[in-house]
C-alpha positions in Angstrom: 0.0 0.0 0.0 1.5 3.3 -1.0 1.4 6.8 0.4 -1.7 8.6 1.7 -0.6 11.5 -0.4 -2.5 9.9 -3.3 -5.7 10.5 -1.3 -5.0 14.2 -0.8 -4.1 15.8 -4.1 -4.2 19.6 -4.6 -5.5 20.9 -7.9 -8.4 22.5 -9.8 -11.9 21.1 -9.7 -14.4 20.0 -10.6 -13.2 16.3 -10.9 -10.1 14.6 -9.8 -10.6 11.8 -12.4 -11.9 14.1 -15.2 -9.9 17.3 -14.6 -6.8 16.8 -12.4 -5.9 13.4 -13.9 -6.1 14.4 -17.6 -4.5 17.7 -16.9 -1.5 16.1 -15.1 -1.2 13.4 -17.8 -1.3 16.0 -20.6 1.3 18.1 -18.8 3.6 15.1 -18.5 3.0 14.2 -22.2 4.1 17.7 -23.3 7.1 17.3 -21.0 8.0 14.1 -22.8 7.7 15.9 -26.2 10.2 18.5 -24.9 12.5 15.9 -23.4 12.7 14.0 -26.7 12.9 17.2 -28.6 10.1 16.2 -31.0 9.6 18.7 -33.8 7.1 19.5 -36.5 4.0 18.8 -34.5 0.9 20.0 -36.2 -1.5 19.3 -33.3 -2.1 17.5 -30.0 -5.0 15.1 -30.3 -6.7 13.8 -27.2 -9.3 11.1 -27.7 -11.6 10.5 -24.7 -13.4 7.2 -24.1 -16.2 5.9 -21.9 -17.0 8.1 -18.8 -14.4 10.7 -19.8 -16.2 11.2 -23.1 -19.8 11.0 -21.7 -19.3 13.6 -19.0 -16.1 15.3 -20.2 -17.6 18.6 -21.2 -19.5 19.1 -18.0 -16.4 18.1 -16.0 -14.2 20.5 -18.0 -12.0 17.7 -19.2 -11.5 19.3 -22.6 -10.6 22.6 -21.1 -8.1 21.0 -18.7 -6.4 19.3 -21.6 -6.2 22.4 -23.7 -4.8 24.4 -20.7 -2.2 21.7 -20.0 -1.1 21.7 -23.7 -0.9 25.5 -23.9 1.0 26.7 -26.9 -0.1 23.8 -29.1 -3.1 23.4 -31.4 -5.3 21.0 -29.4 -8.0 18.7 -30.8 -10.2 16.9 -28.2 -12.4 14.0 -29.6 -15.2 12.2 -27.7 -15.9 8.5 -28.1 -18.5 7.6 -25.5 -19.4 4.2 -26.9 -15.9 2.8 -26.6 -14.2 1.8 -23.3 -10.5 1.1 -23.1 -9.4 -2.2 -21.5 -8.4 -1.1 -18.0 -10.8 1.6 -16.7 -13.9 3.5 -17.8 -11.8 6.7 -17.7 -9.5 6.1 -20.6 -7.9 8.5 -23.1 -5.3 8.4 -25.8 -3.1 11.4 -26.5 -1.1 11.8 -29.7 1.4 14.3 -31.1 0.3 14.5 -34.7 2.5 15.7 -37.6 1.4 17.7 -40.6 1.0 14.5 -42.7 -1.2 12.9 -40.0 1.3 10.6 -38.4 1.5 10.0 -34.6 5.0 11.1 -33.4 4.3 10.2 -29.8 1.3 8.3 -28.3 0.2 7.5 -24.8 -2.8 5.4 -23.6 -3.9 7.0 -20.3 -6.2 5.9 -17.5 -7.4 8.3 -14.9 -8.4 5.9 -12.1 -9.8 8.2 -9.5 -8.6 10.8 -7.0 -6.2 12.3 -9.6 -4.2 9.0 -9.9 -3.0 8.3 -13.5 -1.7 5.1 -15.1 -0.1 5.0 -18.5 0.0 2.0 -20.9 3.0 2.6 -23.2 2.8 -0.7 -24.9 -1.0 -0.5 -25.5 -1.5 -4.2 -25.0 -3.9 -5.9 -22.6 -1.4 -6.8 -19.9 -2.0 -4.7 -16.8 1.6 -5.3 -15.7 2.7 -2.8 -18.3 0.8 0.1 -16.6 3.1 2.7 -15.2 2.1 5.2 -12.5 2.5 8.8 -13.6 4.2 9.6 -10.3 6.9 7.2 -11.2 7.3 8.6 -14.6 7.7 12.2 -13.3 10.5 11.1 -11.0 8.7 11.9 -7.7 9.9 10.4 -4.5 9.8 6.6 -4.5 7.4 6.8 -1.6 4.8 8.4 -3.9 4.3 5.2 -5.9 6.0 2.3 -4.1 4.4 0.3 -1.3 5.6 1.7 2.0 3.0 0.1 4.4 3.4 -3.5 5.6 -0.3 -4.0 5.9 -3.2 -3.3 3.5 -6.3 -4.3 5.5 -7.9 -2.7 8.5 -7.7 -5.9 10.5 -4.0 -6.2 10.1 -3.5 -2.6 11.1 -5.8 -2.9 14.2 -3.8 -6.0 15.3 -0.6 -4.0 15.0 -2.2 -1.1 17.0 -3.4 -3.4 19.7 0.1 -4.9 20.1 2.0 -1.7 19.9 -0.4 0.6 21.8 -0.1 3.1 18.9 -2.8 5.2 17.1 -3.6 5.3 13.4 -1.7 8.6 13.0 1.4 7.1 14.6 1.1 4.1 12.2 1.1 6.6 9.3 4.1 8.5 10.7 6.1 5.3 11.2 6.0 4.5 7.5 5.5 7.8 5.8 8.2 9.6 7.9 8.0 13.0 9.5 7.8 14.8 6.1 4.1 13.7 5.9 3.2 16.5 8.3 4.5 19.2 6.0 2.4 17.8 3.2 -0.7 17.4 5.4 -0.2 21.0 6.6 -0.3 22.2 3.0 -3.5 20.1 2.4 -5.1 21.6 5.5 -4.3 25.2 4.4 -5.8 24.4 1.0 -8.9 23.2 2.7 -9.2 26.3 4.8 -8.7 28.5 1.8 -11.4 26.7 -0.1 -13.9 27.1 2.8 -13.1 30.8 3.1 -13.5 31.5 -0.6 -16.7 29.5 -0.8 -18.3 31.2 2.2 -17.6 34.6 0.8 -18.5 34.1 -2.8 -22.0 34.5 -4.3 -23.4 34.2 -7.8 -24.2 31.5 -10.3 -22.1 28.4 -10.9 -20.7 27.9 -14.4 -22.7 25.7 -16.8 -26.2 25.5 -18.1 -27.8 24.4 -14.8 -27.7 28.0 -13.6 -27.3 27.0 -9.9 -26.9 29.9 -7.4 -24.3 29.4 -4.7 -25.8 28.5 -1.3 -22.8 28.4 1.1 -22.8 32.1 1.8 -26.5 32.2 2.4 -26.5 29.1 4.6 -23.7 30.5 6.7 -25.4 33.8 7.2 -28.8 32.3 8.1 -27.2 29.7 10.4 -25.7 32.4 12.6 -29.2 33.6 13.4 -30.1 30.2 14.9 -29.2 28.7 18.3 -27.9 25.4 19.5 -27.9 22.4 17.3 -29.7 24.1 14.4 -26.9 26.6 14.2 -24.2 24.0 14.5 -25.6 21.8 11.7 -26.4 24.8 9.5 -22.8 26.0 9.7 -21.6 22.4 9.0 -23.7 22.4 5.9 -22.3 25.8 4.8 -18.7 24.6 5.1 -19.3 21.5 3.0 -21.2 23.6 0.4 -18.4 26.2 0.3 -15.8 23.6 -0.8 -18.2 21.7 -3.1 -19.1 25.0 -4.8 -15.5 26.1 -5.2 -14.8 22.7 -6.7 -17.8 23.0 -9.1 -16.5 26.3 -10.5 -13.0 24.9 -11.1 -11.3 26.4 -8.0 -8.3 25.0 -6.2 -9.2 22.3 -3.7 -7.7 19.2 -2.0 -9.2 15.9 -2.9 -10.6 13.9 0.0 -10.6 11.4 -1.6 -11.9 13.0 -4.8 -12.9 16.4 -6.1 -16.6 15.6 -6.1 -16.5 14.6 -2.5 -13.9 17.2 -1.4 -16.2 19.2 0.9 -17.0 16.5 3.5 -13.7 16.1 5.4 -12.8 19.9 5.5 -16.3 20.7 6.8 -16.0 18.2 9.7 -12.4 19.3 10.6 -13.2 23.0 10.5 -16.5 22.5 12.4 -14.9 20.5 15.2 -11.9 22.9 15.3 -14.2 25.8 16.1 -16.4 23.9 18.5 -13.7 22.4 20.6 -10.8 24.7 20.0 -8.7 21.9 18.5 -5.1 22.7 17.7 -3.7 22.4 14.2 -1.4 19.7 15.5 -4.4 17.4 16.2 -6.1 18.4 13.0 -3.1 17.1 11.0 -3.3 13.8 13.0 -7.0 13.6 12.1 -6.0 14.1 8.4 -3.5 11.3 8.7 -6.2 9.0 10.2 -8.7 9.9 7.5 -6.1 9.5 4.8 -5.3 6.0 6.0 -9.0 5.1 5.7 -9.2 6.4 2.2 -6.0 4.6 1.2 -7.4 1.3 2.4 -10.5 1.7 0.2 -8.4 2.8 -2.8 -6.2 -0.2 -2.3 -8.9 -2.8 -1.8 -11.8 -1.4 -3.9 -12.0 2.0 -5.7 -12.6 5.7 -5.1 -13.6 6.2 -8.7 -17.3 7.1 -9.4 -16.8 5.8 -13.0 -15.9 2.4 -11.5 -18.1 1.9 -8.4 -20.5 4.9 -8.4 -20.7 7.6 -5.8 -20.4 5.2 -2.9 -16.7 5.3 -3.8 -16.6 9.0 -3.5 -19.1 10.4 -1.1 -19.3 7.1 0.8 -15.5 7.0 1.3 -15.4 10.8 2.1 -18.0 10.2 4.9 -16.0 7.2 6.1 -12.8 9.3 6.3 -14.6 12.2 8.0 -16.3 9.9 10.5 -12.9 8.4 11.4 -11.3 11.8 11.7 -14.1 13.1 14.0 -13.9 10.1 16.2 -10.2 10.5 16.7 -10.6 14.2 17.5 -13.3 13.4 20.1 -11.2 10.8 21.9 -12.3 7.6 20.2 -10.3 4.4 20.5 -8.9 2.7 17.4 -11.8 0.2 17.5 -14.3 3.1 17.7 -12.6 4.9 14.8 -12.8 1.7 12.7 -16.5 1.4 13.6 -17.2 5.0 12.6 -15.4 4.5 9.3 -17.4 1.3 8.7 -20.7 3.0 9.3 -19.8 6.0 7.1 -19.3 3.7 4.2 -21.9 1.1 4.9 -24.8 3.6 4.9 -23.8 4.9 1.5 -23.7 1.5 -0.2 -25.2 1.4 -3.6 -25.1 5.2 -4.0 -25.1 6.0 -7.7 -23.1 8.5 -9.6 -25.6 10.3 -11.9 -24.5 13.9 -12.3 -27.1 16.0 -14.0 -25.8 17.3 -17.3 -22.4 15.9 -16.6 -21.7 18.7 -14.1 -20.3 18.1 -10.6 -23.3 20.1 -9.2 -26.5 18.1 -8.9 -26.7 15.9 -6.8 -23.0 16.2 -5.9 -22.9 19.5 -4.0 -25.8 18.7 -1.6 -24.4 15.2 -1.0 -21.3 16.8 0.5 -23.4 18.6 3.1 -25.5 15.5 4.0 -22.4 13.2 4.1 -20.8 15.6 6.6 -23.9 15.4 8.8 -23.9 11.7 8.5 -20.2 11.5 9.5 -21.0 13.3 12.7 -23.8 10.8 13.3 -21.4 7.8 12.7 -18.9 9.4 15.1 -21.4 9.8 17.9 -22.8 6.3 17.4 -19.4 4.7 17.6 -18.3 6.7 20.6 -21.4 5.7 22.5 -20.5 2.1 21.8 -17.5 0.1 23.0 -16.3 -0.3 19.4 -17.5 -3.9 18.9 -19.8 -4.7 15.9 -20.6 -7.6 13.6 -19.6 -6.3 10.1 -16.0 -5.1 9.9 -14.6 -2.2 7.8 -12.8 -4.7 5.6 -16.0 -6.6 4.8 -17.9 -3.3 4.0 -15.1 -2.4 1.6 -15.4 -5.8 0.0 -19.2 -5.3 -0.3 -18.8 -1.8 -1.8 -16.4 -3.2 -4.4 -18.9 -5.9 -5.4 -21.8 -3.5 -5.3 -19.9 -1.3 -7.7 -19.3 -4.1 -10.1 -23.0 -5.0 -10.0 -24.2 -1.4 -10.7 -25.2 -0.9 -14.3 -22.8 1.5 -16.1 -25.5 4.1 -16.5 -25.2 4.8 -12.8 -21.4 5.2 -12.9 -20.5 8.8 -13.9 -22.0 8.5 -17.4 -25.0 10.9 -17.0 -27.2 8.3 -18.7 -29.3 7.1 -15.7 -30.9 8.2 -12.5 -31.2 12.0 -11.9 -29.4 12.7 -15.2 -31.9 10.6 -17.1 -35.1 12.2 -15.7 -33.7 15.7 -16.4 -32.8 15.3 -20.0 -33.6 19.0 -20.7 -30.4 19.9 -18.8 -28.1 17.5 -20.7 -24.7 18.7 -21.7 -24.1 19.3 -25.5 -24.0 16.1 -27.5 -20.6 14.4 -27.9 
């Protein structure tokens, strides 16, 4: 299991798999052109397949690719009916000469959370897939396995024997440098909340949705007690989700579409209980480990397993972080994480018009509230329960496989289907 940094990526919304992944992959492709000193390029052609093609315009995939290949003539093609071998989010990018020949070609898979794999050989052997982090020469920690265990049960056994916490387990194998990275993630989260709370107006796209975070924040301050607390929690989650929807800079947790849940929980509890940044970073490490376990053993890609892999995992991460901050034991943290995911099982990814707006933005707010519920429920218990976190991850993976493709980030079913008048332009 590799670094939790893959769970917390910083970049532009609205989608980690449709925006951050293709952007980074295209940037690397242009870098390879420069490295090999390839000349006489007439255009850069990006061919999008499957989910990338079906919701690419609403997710700003084409704009991200054009921006990453700035200085070149860029052609983006959409092939929604074809799915490449290894993942629904596939694309092929070519450097095309004046006579139409491909001077350089990469087959790219954006597998969720901004993670990118490249198939240089273009055959059907998954062993040939190369992580973009490895190609870019990042620290070996960023793409190699650094953790000795890859299941929750193994980690809990280690914690019971050692007396350590989840965050200490992270520090043991990531090294002390992880705290600088998580500090940057936390600052990005705070900035996205602040921007989102203070901005008003209509979100981009043809859905014409007015931002709600600022209004919810102002109205909540007029309430008292639990109504005020929950209203403010909603506003924080909405703030980040709306910033993401307009292409702002956010931190994935574990994806762009679910990026509002964890920041809302951490910011809310920090204010309520005067929690230090030191402990916030430990909560982030705890949450990151939860997300990493799901990414390793199932998926955090809406195109692969539906929104249960995005909002469900975000709720699980946030519930674990909250339980740690409120004094929960490792067993109680595991229980909270299990509930956060369990009660989102089967959640479909059916974005209206291909935009990360409806139902995505509201889901961030409701998942944040559910994370608090899971935290309280687990802390009231002794941490024992019948269905383990590992089993729920296994169930989520199988449920994702069983979901029809129309419910996995294609905008062909569910809410997207019953609101056809708001469909994105045909591809």
